[in-house]
C-alpha positions in Angstrom: -11.7 -7.8 44.4 -11.5 -11.6 44.4 -12.3 -14.5 42.0 -15.3 -16.6 42.4 -14.8 -19.2 45.5 -14.2 -22.1 43.9 -14.8 -25.8 44.7 -13.7 -27.6 47.5 -13.5 -30.7 46.4 -13.2 -32.2 42.9 -13.0 -35.9 41.2 -9.4 -36.2 41.9 -6.2 -35.6 41.9 -7.1 -31.8 42.0 -4.1 -30.9 44.3 -3.6 -27.8 42.7 -7.0 -26.2 43.6 -5.2 -24.9 46.8 -3.0 -22.7 44.5 -5.7 -21.4 42.3 -7.8 -20.1 45.4 -4.3 -18.1 46.0 -4.4 -16.8 42.9 -8.0 -15.3 43.4 -6.9 -11.6 44.0 -5.5 -11.3 40.5 -7.5 -8.1 38.5 -6.4 -6.1 35.8 -6.0 -2.7 37.6 -5.9 0.3 35.6 -5.7 3.4 37.8 -6.5 6.4 37.4 -8.6 5.5 33.7 -4.9 5.6 32.3 -5.9 5.6 28.7 -1.9 4.7 28.1 -2.1 1.6 29.8 -5.4 0.1 28.0 -3.6 1.1 24.8 -0.5 -0.7 26.1 -2.8 -3.8 27.6 -4.5 -3.9 23.9 -0.9 -3.8 22.3 0.3 -6.3 23.8 -3.1 -8.9 23.1 -2.3 -8.0 19.6 1.3 -8.5 19.5 1.1 -12.1 21.4 -2.4 -13.3 19.4 -0.5 -12.3 16.1 1.3 -15.8 15.9 -1.8 -17.6 16.2 -4.4 -16.7 13.0 -7.7 -18.0 15.0 -6.8 -15.6 18.2 -5.6 -12.7 16.2 -9.1 -12.9 14.4 -10.5 -13.5 18.0 -9.1 -10.4 19.5 -9.4 -7.9 16.6 -13.1 -8.4 16.4 -13.2 -7.7 20.2 -11.1 -4.0 19.7 -8.5 -6.5 21.9 -10.1 -6.4 25.1 -9.9 -9.4 27.4 -11.7 -12.1 28.3 -9.7 -13.4 31.3 -7.8 -11.2 32.7 -10.2 -8.0 33.4 -11.6 -7.1 37.5 -15.4 -8.0 36.8 -17.0 -11.3 37.7 -17.4 -12.5 33.9 -13.4 -12.7 33.7 -13.1 -14.2 37.2 -15.6 -16.9 36.4 -14.0 -17.6 33.4 -10.5 -18.2 35.1 -11.7 -20.1 37.5 -13.6 -22.8 35.3 -10.3 -22.5 33.0 -8.3 -23.1 35.8 -10.0 -25.7 37.5 -10.7 -28.1 34.2 -6.6 -27.8 33.3 -5.8 -28.9 36.9 -8.2 -31.9 36.6 -7.2 -32.8 33.0 -5.4 -35.9 34.0 -9.2 -37.3 34.8 -9.1 -37.4 31.2 -6.3 -39.4 30.5 -4.6 -35.8 29.2 -1.2 -34.6 29.8 -1.9 -31.9 32.7 1.4 -30.6 32.2 0.6 -30.0 28.3 -1.1 -27.2 29.1 0.6 -26.1 32.8 -1.9 -24.6 34.7 0.7 -23.8 37.5 2.7 -21.4 34.8 -0.2 -19.9 33.9 -1.1 -18.9 37.4 2.6 -18.0 37.9 2.3 -15.7 35.0 -1.2 -14.1 35.9 0.2 -13.6 39.4 3.5 -11.9 38.1 1.4 -9.7 35.5 2.5 -6.5 37.2 2.2 -4.2 33.6 -0.1 -3.7 30.9 2.3 -5.5 28.8 2.7 -8.4 31.1 -1.2 -8.6 31.5 -1.8 -8.8 27.6 0.7 -11.5 27.4 -1.3 -13.7 30.0 -4.0 -12.7 28.4 -3.1 -14.4 25.3 -1.8 -17.2 27.1 -5.2 -18.1 28.8 -6.7 -18.4 25.7 -3.9 -20.8 24.2 -4.3 -23.0 27.1 -8.2 -23.1 26.6 -7.8 -23.6 22.7 -5.2 -26.6 23.2 -7.5 -28.0 25.8 -10.6 -27.5 24.4 -9.2 -29.6 21.4 -7.6 -32.3 23.6 -10.6 -32.6 25.8 -13.3 -32.6 22.5 -11.9 -34.4 19.8 -8.5 -35.8 21.3 -4.6 -35.6 21.4 -3.4 -37.3 18.0 -4.2 -37.2 14.5 -4.8 -40.8 14.0 -3.9 -41.6 10.6 -0.4 -40.3 11.4 -0.3 -42.6 14.0 -1.9 -45.7 12.2 -2.4 -45.1 8.4 -5.4 -47.5 8.5 -7.3 -45.4 10.7 -9.1 -43.3 8.3 -11.3 -42.3 10.3 -12.7 -38.3 10.1 -12.0 -36.9 13.2 -15.1 -33.8 14.0 -12.3 -30.8 14.5 -14.1 -27.6 15.7 -13.3 -24.4 15.2 -11.2 -22.9 17.4 -12.7 -19.2 16.4 -15.8 -21.0 16.9 -15.2 -22.4 20.1 -13.7 -19.3 21.4 -16.9 -17.2 20.3 -19.2 -19.8 21.9 -17.4 -20.0 25.1 -17.5 -16.2 26.0 -21.4 -16.3 25.2 -22.1 -19.6 27.8 -21.5 -20.5 31.3 -18.0 -20.9 31.6 -18.0 -24.1 33.7 -21.1 -25.7 32.1 -19.2 -25.1 28.5 -16.0 -26.7 29.8 -18.0 -29.5 30.9 -20.1 -29.7 27.2 -16.7 -30.6 25.8 -15.8 -34.4 26.6 -17.7 -36.3 24.7 -21.2 -37.1 26.0 -21.2 -40.8 25.3 -22.1 -43.4 27.8 -19.3 -45.3 26.8 -17.1 -42.6 27.5 -18.4 -41.8 31.2 -18.1 -45.5 31.7 -14.4 -45.8 30.6 -13.4 -42.6 32.6 -15.5 -44.4 35.6 -12.8 -47.7 35.1 -10.3 -45.5 34.7 -11.0 -43.9 38.3 -11.7 -47.4 40.0 -8.5 -48.7 38.5 -6.1 -45.9 40.0 -7.5 -46.9 42.9 -6.7 -50.1 43.0 -2.9 -49.3 41.5 -2.3 -47.0 45.0 -2.8 -50.4 46.7 -0.7 -51.9 44.6 -2.6 -52.7 41.6 -3.2 -57.0 40.8 -0.6 -58.0 43.1 1.8 -60.8 42.2 1.8 -62.9 39.1 1.0 -66.5 38.8 4.1 -68.4 38.4 2.4 -70.9 35.9 1.9 -71.6 32.5 -1.4 -73.1 33.3 -3.5 -74.0 35.9 -6.4 -76.9 35.9 -9.3 -77.8 38.6 -8.2 -79.6 41.2 -4.6 -78.0 41.6 -3.4 -76.8 44.8 0.0 -74.6 46.0 1.3 -70.8 45.8 0.4 -71.1 42.6 -3.3 -71.2 43.1 -3.4 -68.9 46.2 -2.0 -66.2 44.0 -4.3 -67.1 40.9 -7.0 -66.9 43.6 -5.9 -63.0 45.0 -5.5 -61.7 41.3 -9.1 -62.8 40.6 -10.2 -61.2 43.8 -8.4 -57.6 42.9 -9.5 -58.1 39.6 -13.3 -58.3 40.8 -14.3 -62.2 38.9 -14.1 -63.6 42.5 -15.4 -63.4 46.3 -13.0 -63.3 49.0 -11.9 -66.5 49.9 -9.2 -68.3 52.0 -9.1 -71.3 49.3 -6.1 -72.9 48.2 -7.6 -75.2 46.0 -8.7 -74.8 42.2 -12.4 -75.4 43.1 -15.5 -74.8 41.8 -15.2 -70.9 42.5 -12.3 -70.4 41.1 -13.2 -72.4 38.3 -16.5 -70.1 37.9 -14.2 -67.0 38.7 -11.7 -68.1 35.6 -14.9 -68.7 33.4 -15.7 -65.0 34.2 -12.4 -63.8 33.5 -12.4 -65.4 30.2 -15.9 -64.4 28.9 -14.7 -60.5 29.8 -11.6 -61.4 27.7 -13.2 -62.7 24.8 -11.1 -65.8 25.2 -13.1 -69.6 25.1 -14.8 -70.6 27.9 -13.7 -73.3 29.8 -12.8 -72.8 33.7 -9.4 -74.3 33.0 -6.3 -71.4 33.3 -4.5 -72.5 30.1 -2.1 -70.8 28.2 -3.3 -68.1 26.5 -5.8 -67.4 29.9 -2.8 -67.3 32.0 -1.1 -64.9 30.1 -4.1 -62.2 30.2 -4.6 -63.0 33.8 -0.8 -61.8 34.1 -1.4 -58.7 32.3 -0.5 -56.0 35.0 -2.8 -53.1 35.8 -1.2 -50.3 33.9 -1.0 -52.0 31.0 -4.9 -52.6 31.2 -5.2 -48.9 32.5 -3.1 -48.0 29.3 -5.8 -49.7 27.2 -8.7 -47.9 29.0 -6.7 -44.7 28.0 -6.4 -45.2 24.4 -9.9 -46.0 24.6 -11.0 -43.1 25.9 -8.8 -41.4 23.1 -10.5 -43.3 20.5 -14.1 -41.8 21.8 -12.8 -38.5 21.5 -12.0 -39.2 17.7 -15.8 -40.2 17.4 -17.1 -37.4 19.1 -20.6 -36.5 17.3 -23.6 -38.6 17.0 -23.6 -42.2 16.2 -27.2 -42.5 14.8 -29.9 -43.7 17.3 -29.6 -47.2 15.3 -26.7 -47.6 13.9 -23.9 -50.9 13.0 -20.9 -51.4 15.7 -18.3 -53.5 14.2 -15.4 -54.2 17.0 -12.5 -55.3 15.1 -10.9 -57.0 18.2 -14.0 -58.6 19.3 -14.9 -60.1 16.4 -18.3 -59.1 16.2 -20.9 -56.7 14.2 -23.8 -55.4 16.1 -26.6 -53.3 15.8 -27.4 -50.6 18.0 -30.6 -49.4 19.0 -30.5 -46.3 21.4 -27.5 -47.5 22.9 -28.7 -50.6 23.2 -27.2 -53.9 21.3 -30.6 -55.3 19.8 -28.5 -57.8 17.1 -25.1 -59.2 17.2 -22.9 -61.5 15.1 -19.6 -63.3 14.9 -17.3 -61.7 12.2 -14.5 -62.6 10.4 -12.1 -59.9 10.1 -8.9 -58.5 7.9 -6.0 -61.2 8.0 -2.6 -59.5 10.4 -0.7 -59.0 7.7 -0.1 -54.8 6.7 -2.0 -55.3 3.4 -4.7 -57.4 4.7 -5.7 -55.4 8.1 -9.4 -53.8 7.9 -9.4 -50.1 8.2 -11.2 -48.0 10.6 -13.8 -45.7 9.8 -17.9 -44.7 9.6 -19.6 -44.6 6.6 -23.5 -45.3 5.9 -25.0 -48.5 5.2 -27.6 -47.6 2.1 -28.3 -51.1 0.4 -28.0 -55.1 0.2 -27.5 -57.2 -2.6 -28.9 -60.5 -2.6 -27.2 -63.3 -4.9 -24.0 -61.0 -5.4 -21.0 -61.2 -8.2 -17.9 -60.5 -6.4 -15.5 -58.5 -8.7 -12.2 -59.4 -7.5 -10.1 -56.8 -6.0 -7.3 -55.8 -8.4 -4.5 -56.1 -5.5 -5.7 -59.9 -5.5 -6.2 -60.7 -9.6 -2.6 -59.7 -9.9 -0.9 -60.7 -6.9 -2.3 -63.9 -6.2 -4.3 -65.1 -9.3 -2.2 -64.0 -12.1 0.9 -66.1 -11.0 -1.2 -68.9 -10.5 -2.8 -68.6 -14.2 0.5 -67.7 -15.7 1.8 -71.2 -14.3 -2.1 -73.0 -15.3 -4.2 -71.2 -17.7 -7.4 -73.4 -15.8 -6.4 -72.0 -12.4 -9.2 -70.4 -10.3 -11.9 -71.9 -12.8 -14.8 -70.6 -10.7 -13.5 -67.4 -12.1 -14.6 -65.7 -15.1 -11.6 -63.3 -16.9 -13.6 -60.3 -18.2 -12.5 -57.3 -20.4 -12.8 -53.8 -19.0 -16.7 -53.7 -20.7 -17.3 -57.2 -18.4 -17.5 -59.2 -21.1 -16.2 -62.7 -20.5 -12.8 -63.9 -22.6 -12.4 -67.2 -23.1 -9.8 -68.7 -21.3 -8.1 -70.2 -24.3 -7.5 -66.6 -25.7 -5.6 -65.5 -22.5 -1.7 -65.4 -22.3 -1.2 -64.8 -19.1 2.2 -65.4 -19.5 2.5 -62.0 -21.8 1.7 -60.3 -18.8 3.2 -58.4 -15.4 0.8 -57.2 -12.4 1.2 -53.8 -14.0 -0.1 -54.8 -17.7 -2.4 -57.2 -16.9 -5.4 -55.7 -18.9 -8.4 -58.1 -17.6 -10.5 -57.9 -14.3 -12.3 -61.2 -12.8 -15.6 -62.1 -11.5 -17.2 -65.1 -9.9 -21.1 -65.2 -10.5 -23.5 -65.8 -7.9 -23.5 -69.1 -6.3 -23.3 -70.7 -2.9 -19.7 -70.9 -3.6 -19.4 -67.3 -4.3 -16.7 -65.6 -1.9 -19.3 -63.2 -0.8 -21.8 -65.8 -0.2 -25.4 -64.9 -0.4 -25.4 -61.2 0.5 -23.3 -58.6 0.8 -24.3 -55.1 2.6 -23.0 -52.1 1.2 -21.9 -48.4 2.4 -19.9 -47.1 -0.8 -16.6 -46.0 0.2 -12.9 -45.7 -1.2 -11.7 -48.4 1.0 -13.7 -51.2 -1.1 -14.8 -52.0 2.6 -18.3 -53.8 3.0 -19.9 -56.9 5.1 -21.1 -59.9 3.7 -21.8 -63.5 3.8 -18.9 -66.1 3.1 -19.4 -69.7 2.3 -16.3 -70.5 4.7 -18.8 -71.2 7.9 -15.9 -73.0 9.1 -13.9 -70.2 10.5 -16.4 -68.7 12.6 -16.0 -71.5 15.6 -12.2 -69.5 16.0 -11.6 -67.5 19.3 -9.6 -65.4 16.7 -10.9 -64.5 13.1 -8.5 -62.5 11.1 -8.8 -64.1 7.8 -9.7 -62.1 5.2 -8.7 -59.4 2.6 -10.3 -56.1 4.5 -13.8 -57.0 4.5 -16.3 -58.3 7.0 -17.4 -61.3 6.9 -20.8 -62.2 9.1 -21.6 -65.5 10.6 -25.3 -64.9 10.5 -25.9 -62.6 7.5 -29.8 -63.6 6.9 -30.6 -62.8 10.5 -28.4 -59.5 10.0 -30.5 -58.8 6.9 -33.9 -59.5 8.9 -33.1 -57.0 11.0 -32.1 -54.1 8.7 -35.3 -54.8 6.8 -37.9 -55.6 9.8 -37.7 -51.1 9.9 -39.8 -51.2 6.1 -41.3 -54.6 5.5 -43.7 -56.2 7.6 -42.8 -59.6 6.8 -38.5 -59.0 6.3 -38.2 -62.7 6.4 -40.4 -63.5 3.3 -38.9 -60.4 1.6 -35.5 -61.5 1.5 -36.0 -65.4 0.9 -38.1 -64.4 -2.3 -35.3 -62.4 -3.7 -32.9 -65.0 -2.8 -34.7 -67.9 -4.5 -35.0 -66.0 -7.8 -31.3 -66.6 -7.7 -30.6 -63.7 -9.5 -28.6 -60.8 -8.4 -30.8 -57.8 -6.9 -30.6 -54.7 -4.6 -32.9 -53.5 -1.8 -32.3 -50.1 -0.9 -32.6 -49.2 2.9 -35.5 -46.3 2.9 -33.4 -45.2 6.3 -29.6 -45.4 5.7 -27.8 -47.0 8.6 -24.7 -45.3 10.0 -21.6 -47.8 10.3 -18.6 -47.6 12.7 -15.8 -50.0 12.2 -13.3 -49.5 15.4 -11.0 -51.3 16.9 -11.3 -51.4 21.1 -9.1 -53.7 23.0 -11.3 -51.6 26.7 -14.9 -51.5 26.3 -17.7 -52.1 28.5 -20.3 -54.4 27.9 -24.5 -54.3 28.1 -24.0 -53.8 31.9 -21.1 -51.4 31.8 -18.4 -54.1 33.1 -15.2 -53.8 31.8 -13.8 -55.8 28.5 -10.7 -56.3 27.0 -9.5 -57.9 23.9 -6.3 -58.4 22.9 -4.4 -55.8 20.5 -4.1 -57.9 17.2 -2.9 -55.5 14.8 -0.8 -53.6 17.4 -2.7 -50.5 16.7 -3.2 -49.6 20.6 0.6 -50.2 20.9 1.6 -47.3 18.9 -1.4 -45.2 19.8 -0.5 -45.5 23.4 3.0 -44.8 22.8 2.0 -41.8 20.8 0.4 -40.6 23.9 3.1 -41.1 26.1 5.6 -38.9 24.2 2.8 -36.2 24.5 3.1 -36.7 28.2 0.0 -39.0 28.6 0.9 -41.4 31.9 -0.9 -44.1 33.9 -1.1 -42.5 37.4 -2.3 -43.6 40.9 -5.2 -42.2 42.9 -3.3 -39.6 45.3 -5.0 -38.9 48.6 
């Protein structure tokens, strides 16, 4: 008896398939109905599974009967599906060696005794659980790599995963494990395209010039032309001059990188042009890992804040319906914006700003100690919120630990939060808000806040949110605003908020975009993935 025939071709690079086919004759054979061998097999399963609580519970519930090593068609289908998936794990940016399908096949082939077959049975289940966890919710624990990634990864129950698997079509079940988001599929497609390009030599020679401008000519322009062609921003051309076609291609490149779009290859643009293909592929693989950390529904309507892109968007059914520029936390370690998801419940119009304790004691207390009239736009308050006259506050008596007061700024156009803030209550005290510092939104890089997200168009953002519950959202909002009093509007349909950090992502038309790793987080994630065996690879064959 043989296993079910395997497909003859796969998405790439599945060269282990021939070996899988040669393994197809593996069957658990128990001659003569020897009960002793059945008992020996089950004993081996029990002993091998004992080191893993989930596996021990799973097999105990089956009276230690196998699911992989039997001679029936169900076991054959499971073997076939799993070994195929493991051989193709690299397509997902996973380390194939982590699951070691070659060793699994060798172990299965060599399993001549019931004890060896029992050990092989459990080894298959272990490989299945490792792969299922990795492809479904990621290889890494994000907060262990970057503490400010405080995202709750939707880990599945290993026992539940095994039980669901044996009740399902094996191949279909394994296909259902990776994220089903359109973004994951687009990133996977781009990874495959880039692997093919890497096999052909990548982007070619770097451009040996610190900058180039329209009208230039020479070898550096030729190299620039060739890289733009290979990157997909320029149609094939023989021009050796920085002409209008190259200028337009540079503009498209700048747009895809979030750079100022002027068509001139200045210093920052040239740095990005010279980033090698394998580095770009690392960003894509990291983005796929990040997608796995968010492998759950995001909400038919949700708010998507991409820190590296300095934007905040409202997304309806995977389509951006509103977007605005944002200012995010500064690059200093104590000011960076964290990554997490929550639910926006309400907005506050004409808000007061309750100054975070860290800012009070680290920034304002030293100023008050030098000058009791410092930061005069803020009220000093006691624990009950009562305003304390400045003259009665002797700041020099206190340290950062003993300072007993808080500080608050009342509603006004000069308020640090501007005229509206959007709340999704969380323990990190992060929210979206207006700001009086409008000049910062014209900057290319916009990392200036203490961690919260400032919006360039907060009123329009509010109108878009309220349009679901008000026939005239602008009038409702403006009436509250013009009152000058602090007020709250509750969202009748709370909206999920996802604060993310993507240096590689696709835009609304599916084109790949890259942004700079402003906090260095993706570099840390890539290094952690590499330690687990993930590697950039070129398409084989």
